[in-house]
Residue frames as qw, qx, qy, qz and C-alpha x, y, z in Angstrom:
[[0.671, -0.565, -0.431, -0.213, -19.25, 75.75, 40.73],
 [0.345, -0.817, 0.302, -0.350, -18.42, 76.78, 44.31],
 [0.928, -0.314, 0.198, 0.044, -17.20, 73.31, 45.28],
 [0.804, 0.377, -0.002, 0.459, -14.36, 73.50, 42.75],
 [0.106, 0.800, -0.201, 0.556, -13.29, 76.92, 44.03],
 [0.674, -0.655, 0.241, -0.242, -13.29, 75.62, 47.62],
 [0.962, -0.063, 0.125, 0.234, -11.09, 72.72, 46.64],
 [0.593, 0.573, -0.071, 0.561, -8.64, 74.94, 44.79],
 [0.192, -0.823, 0.210, -0.491, -8.52, 77.13, 47.91],
 [0.197, 0.423, -0.804, 0.368, -7.11, 74.17, 49.84],
 [0.698, -0.213, 0.369, -0.576, -10.12, 72.54, 51.49],
 [0.074, -0.245, 0.962, 0.093, -9.75, 68.77, 51.75],
 [0.002, 0.413, 0.906, 0.089, -13.44, 67.90, 51.95],
 [0.178, 0.134, 0.046, -0.974, -16.21, 70.29, 50.98],
 [0.170, 0.514, 0.840, 0.033, -19.99, 70.13, 50.69],
 [0.161, 0.086, -0.112, -0.977, -22.09, 72.63, 48.79],
 [0.193, 0.474, 0.845, -0.157, -25.86, 72.33, 49.26],
 [0.180, 0.060, -0.236, -0.953, -28.34, 74.08, 46.98],
 [0.529, 0.292, 0.575, -0.552, -32.11, 73.94, 47.20],
 [0.218, 0.129, 0.836, 0.486, -33.83, 72.14, 44.39],
 [0.236, -0.264, -0.462, -0.813, -36.95, 72.89, 42.44],
 [0.551, -0.514, -0.633, -0.180, -39.07, 71.34, 45.17],
 [0.311, -0.806, 0.162, -0.478, -37.81, 73.77, 47.82],
 [0.373, -0.586, 0.643, -0.323, -36.97, 72.08, 51.11],
 [0.925, -0.009, 0.311, -0.216, -37.83, 68.61, 49.81],
 [0.887, 0.332, 0.074, 0.313, -34.84, 68.27, 47.49],
 [0.233, -0.877, 0.301, 0.294, -31.24, 69.40, 47.74],
 [0.781, 0.554, -0.210, 0.197, -28.51, 69.28, 45.14],
 [0.649, -0.687, 0.261, 0.196, -25.17, 68.37, 46.70],
 [0.635, 0.644, -0.371, 0.211, -21.66, 68.81, 45.37],
 [0.788, -0.579, 0.187, 0.094, -19.16, 66.87, 47.47],
 [0.480, 0.725, -0.464, 0.169, -15.43, 67.36, 47.00],
 [0.790, -0.516, 0.330, -0.024, -13.23, 64.70, 48.53],
 [0.682, -0.281, 0.528, 0.420, -9.64, 63.83, 47.69],
 [0.062, -0.366, 0.482, 0.794, -9.79, 65.99, 44.58],
 [0.001, -0.292, -0.861, -0.416, -12.90, 64.32, 43.16],
 [0.357, 0.079, 0.165, -0.916, -16.17, 66.23, 42.75],
 [0.045, -0.289, -0.947, -0.131, -19.33, 64.15, 43.06],
 [0.352, -0.043, 0.047, -0.934, -22.79, 65.62, 42.56],
 [0.210, -0.298, -0.927, -0.086, -26.06, 64.07, 43.64],
 [0.420, -0.452, -0.117, -0.778, -29.53, 64.89, 44.92],
 [0.187, -0.112, -0.881, 0.420, -30.88, 64.04, 48.35],
 [0.450, -0.536, -0.340, -0.628, -34.32, 64.17, 49.91],
 [0.367, -0.481, 0.516, -0.607, -35.23, 64.34, 53.60],
 [0.922, -0.088, 0.046, -0.374, -37.03, 61.01, 53.35],
 [0.747, 0.380, -0.516, 0.178, -33.75, 59.25, 52.56],
 [0.276, 0.280, -0.657, 0.643, -32.70, 60.02, 56.14],
 [0.321, -0.513, -0.786, 0.125, -36.08, 59.42, 57.80],
 [0.027, -0.328, -0.220, 0.918, -36.80, 63.14, 57.89],
 [0.354, 0.670, 0.652, -0.032, -39.92, 64.76, 56.48],
 [0.282, 0.376, 0.317, 0.824, -40.22, 67.31, 53.73],
 [0.114, -0.721, -0.472, 0.494, -41.44, 70.73, 54.80],
 [0.334, 0.852, 0.237, 0.326, -42.29, 73.99, 53.10],
 [0.438, 0.376, -0.229, 0.783, -39.70, 76.77, 53.34],
 [0.341, -0.668, -0.005, -0.662, -42.04, 78.66, 55.69],
 [0.863, -0.484, -0.112, -0.093, -41.50, 75.92, 58.32],
 [0.846, -0.117, -0.078, 0.514, -37.71, 76.15, 58.26],
 [0.328, 0.630, -0.036, 0.703, -36.90, 79.80, 57.61],
 [0.432, -0.325, -0.487, 0.685, -35.72, 81.94, 60.48],
 [0.033, -0.934, -0.334, -0.125, -36.29, 85.55, 61.35],
 [0.056, 0.887, -0.285, 0.358, -34.44, 88.31, 63.10],
 [0.288, 0.446, -0.741, 0.411, -31.61, 87.74, 65.55],
 [0.442, -0.225, 0.581, -0.646, -33.92, 87.25, 68.54],
 [0.884, 0.145, 0.036, -0.443, -36.18, 84.83, 66.68],
 [0.729, 0.420, -0.538, 0.049, -33.20, 82.82, 65.41],
 [0.030, 0.405, -0.756, 0.514, -31.70, 82.59, 68.91],
 [0.668, -0.081, 0.425, -0.605, -35.05, 81.29, 70.16],
 [0.884, 0.302, -0.240, -0.265, -35.18, 78.71, 67.35],
 [0.475, 0.455, -0.705, 0.264, -31.67, 77.50, 68.23],
 [0.257, -0.307, 0.687, -0.606, -32.54, 77.21, 71.93],
 [0.821, 0.050, 0.204, -0.532, -35.71, 75.23, 71.18],
 [0.820, 0.370, -0.430, -0.075, -33.81, 72.83, 68.93],
 [0.304, 0.422, -0.736, 0.432, -31.07, 72.37, 71.53],
 [0.422, -0.191, 0.588, -0.663, -33.75, 71.81, 74.17],
 [0.318, 0.049, 0.946, -0.029, -35.17, 68.90, 72.19],
 [0.561, 0.503, 0.170, -0.635, -37.82, 70.36, 69.89],
 [0.483, 0.114, 0.789, 0.362, -38.59, 67.98, 67.02],
 [0.382, 0.784, 0.187, -0.451, -39.31, 70.04, 63.92],
 [0.752, 0.598, 0.127, 0.246, -38.31, 70.56, 60.29],
 [0.057, 0.921, -0.331, 0.197, -35.79, 73.13, 61.56],
 [0.647, -0.513, 0.564, -0.018, -34.17, 70.43, 63.69],
 [0.882, 0.279, 0.354, 0.139, -34.04, 68.22, 60.59],
 [0.471, 0.841, -0.119, 0.240, -32.10, 70.93, 58.74],
 [0.287, -0.801, 0.498, -0.165, -29.69, 71.22, 61.67],
 [0.841, -0.192, 0.506, 0.021, -29.21, 67.44, 61.66],
 [0.808, 0.516, 0.192, 0.209, -28.44, 67.34, 57.95],
 [0.249, 0.889, -0.264, 0.278, -26.00, 70.25, 58.15],
 [0.517, -0.661, 0.524, -0.144, -24.37, 68.75, 61.25],
 [0.919, 0.056, 0.380, 0.090, -24.02, 65.43, 59.46],
 [0.642, 0.710, -0.033, 0.287, -22.21, 67.16, 56.60],
 [0.096, -0.866, 0.408, -0.271, -19.91, 68.91, 59.10],
 [0.770, -0.401, 0.493, -0.059, -19.12, 65.57, 60.75],
 [0.884, 0.356, 0.217, 0.211, -18.17, 64.16, 57.34],
 [0.358, 0.854, -0.199, 0.322, -15.92, 67.14, 56.60],
 [0.365, -0.750, 0.486, -0.260, -14.30, 66.63, 60.01],
 [0.415, 0.363, -0.834, -0.021, -13.62, 62.99, 59.16],
 [0.396, -0.165, 0.715, -0.552, -15.96, 61.58, 61.82],
 [0.713, 0.316, 0.570, -0.258, -18.19, 59.77, 59.29],
 [0.341, -0.100, 0.708, 0.610, -17.89, 58.50, 55.71],
 [0.074, -0.374, -0.649, -0.658, -21.38, 59.37, 54.51],
 [0.351, -0.353, 0.053, -0.866, -24.51, 61.24, 55.56],
 [0.808, -0.304, -0.396, -0.314, -26.31, 58.09, 56.69],
 [0.722, -0.092, -0.501, 0.469, -23.42, 57.26, 59.02],
 [0.207, 0.188, -0.271, 0.921, -23.21, 60.84, 60.30],
 [0.428, -0.504, -0.296, -0.689, -26.93, 61.40, 61.01],
 [0.748, -0.508, -0.427, 0.030, -27.04, 59.30, 64.22],
 [0.568, -0.096, -0.274, 0.770, -23.91, 61.09, 65.49],
 [0.033, -0.331, -0.081, -0.940, -25.53, 64.47, 64.85],
 [0.600, -0.530, -0.387, -0.458, -28.75, 63.36, 66.56],
 [0.745, -0.349, -0.441, 0.358, -26.81, 62.09, 69.58],
 [0.346, 0.107, -0.173, 0.916, -25.07, 65.44, 69.92],
 [0.320, -0.402, -0.150, -0.845, -28.43, 67.21, 70.06],
 [0.741, -0.417, -0.424, -0.312, -30.29, 64.61, 72.12],
 [0.732, -0.209, -0.461, 0.455, -27.56, 64.14, 74.74],
 [0.260, -0.947, -0.133, 0.137, -27.25, 67.87, 75.40],
 [0.691, -0.200, 0.207, 0.663, -23.64, 67.94, 74.13],
 [0.314, 0.529, 0.337, 0.713, -24.46, 70.56, 71.47],
 [0.300, -0.889, -0.239, -0.249, -26.21, 72.74, 74.05],
 [0.695, -0.610, 0.038, 0.379, -23.15, 72.48, 76.34],
 [0.599, 0.100, 0.278, 0.745, -20.81, 73.47, 73.50],
 [0.072, 0.745, 0.310, 0.587, -22.95, 76.51, 72.72],
 [0.509, -0.849, -0.143, 0.002, -22.92, 77.52, 76.39],
 [0.713, -0.371, 0.155, 0.575, -19.11, 77.26, 76.43],
 [0.426, 0.397, 0.337, 0.739, -18.87, 79.32, 73.24],
 [0.170, -0.867, -0.274, -0.380, -21.13, 82.00, 74.70],
 [0.647, -0.722, -0.022, 0.243, -19.05, 82.05, 77.90],
 [0.685, -0.085, 0.245, 0.681, -15.79, 82.26, 75.94],
 [0.275, 0.547, 0.334, 0.717, -16.96, 85.06, 73.66],
 [0.340, -0.891, -0.252, -0.163, -18.42, 87.01, 76.60],
 [0.675, -0.584, 0.064, 0.447, -15.00, 87.04, 78.27],
 [0.580, 0.115, 0.335, 0.734, -13.35, 88.31, 75.07],
 [0.113, 0.796, 0.377, 0.460, -15.52, 91.43, 74.79]]
């Protein structure tokens, strides 16, 4: 499994998400932490999110994806935002800012809702523009 390869490559905490049989309503998770691999399933409802068909979360071309990101950062509530929250929560756990997804979800939501994520993206765009 990918999680084992990531750990052997030197990652301290790794998450591997894979869609389940129910599409966007179930995810299989492999979590590697301190050398232990734990696998479990999660559903959006566990985190007060709603299940959605893949058609409601998939992106498009570069322009469409940039528009989706801007709408989410501007406060749009949607299944796409829910995916961003869940992925952000996993990133916060990997960074050591939270011990579990339930603890990380409010931190991820605050980053979006406060405008902090939008500000970070603006700084990244500014930085990369100067480097070209």
